[in-house]
C-alpha positions in Angstrom: -19.6 7.9 -4.4 -21.7 4.8 -4.3 -19.8 1.5 -3.6 -19.9 -1.1 -6.4 -20.0 -3.9 -3.8 -21.7 -3.6 -0.4 -18.7 -5.0 1.4 -16.2 -2.8 -0.4 -13.8 -1.2 2.0 -11.8 2.0 1.9 -8.0 1.7 1.8 -6.0 4.4 3.5 -2.5 5.2 2.2 0.5 6.4 4.1 3.2 8.4 2.3 6.7 6.9 3.0 10.2 7.5 1.6 10.5 3.9 0.4 7.7 1.4 0.0 10.2 -1.5 0.0 11.7 -0.5 3.3 8.4 0.1 5.0 6.8 -3.1 3.6 9.7 -5.0 5.1 9.0 -3.3 8.5 5.3 -4.3 8.2 6.3 -7.9 7.6 8.9 -7.8 10.5 6.1 -6.7 12.8 3.8 -9.5 11.8 1.9 -8.0 8.9 1.7 -9.1 5.3 2.3 -7.7 1.8 -0.8 -8.3 -0.3 0.2 -6.5 -3.4 4.0 -6.0 -4.0 5.6 -2.8 -5.2 3.6 -1.5 -8.2 4.5 1.5 -10.3 2.0 4.2 -11.2 3.9 5.7 -14.2 5.0 9.3 -13.7 3.6 9.4 -10.1 5.2 6.8 -7.8 4.9 3.4 -6.3 2.4 1.6 -4.0 2.3 -1.5 -1.9 -0.9 -2.9 -0.3 -0.4 -4.4 3.2 -2.4 -6.3 5.9 -1.7 -5.6 9.5 -2.0 -8.0 12.5 -5.6 -6.9 13.1 -6.6 -7.8 9.4 -6.8 -4.1 8.4 -5.8 -3.4 4.8 -3.7 -0.2 4.1 -1.5 1.1 1.4 2.0 2.6 1.3 2.8 5.3 -1.2 6.2 6.5 -2.4 6.2 9.6 -4.6 8.5 9.3 -7.6 7.8 11.2 -10.8 10.3 9.0 -12.6 8.3 5.8 -11.9 7.8 3.6 -15.0 
């Protein structure tokens, strides 16, 4: 797939039991939350984070009841 923007990056996602719990851990360890908990209806929730090395990554919580 061709990138729309030359500097566009890939975002890796990590499956976790609770995006809220793990986002709090990221922040406790010096990272930041860029996008707070967001629902994907019928699928789950995601949070986008930034680590201490300025790498962007996502957290994914599966929840078929997400609204």
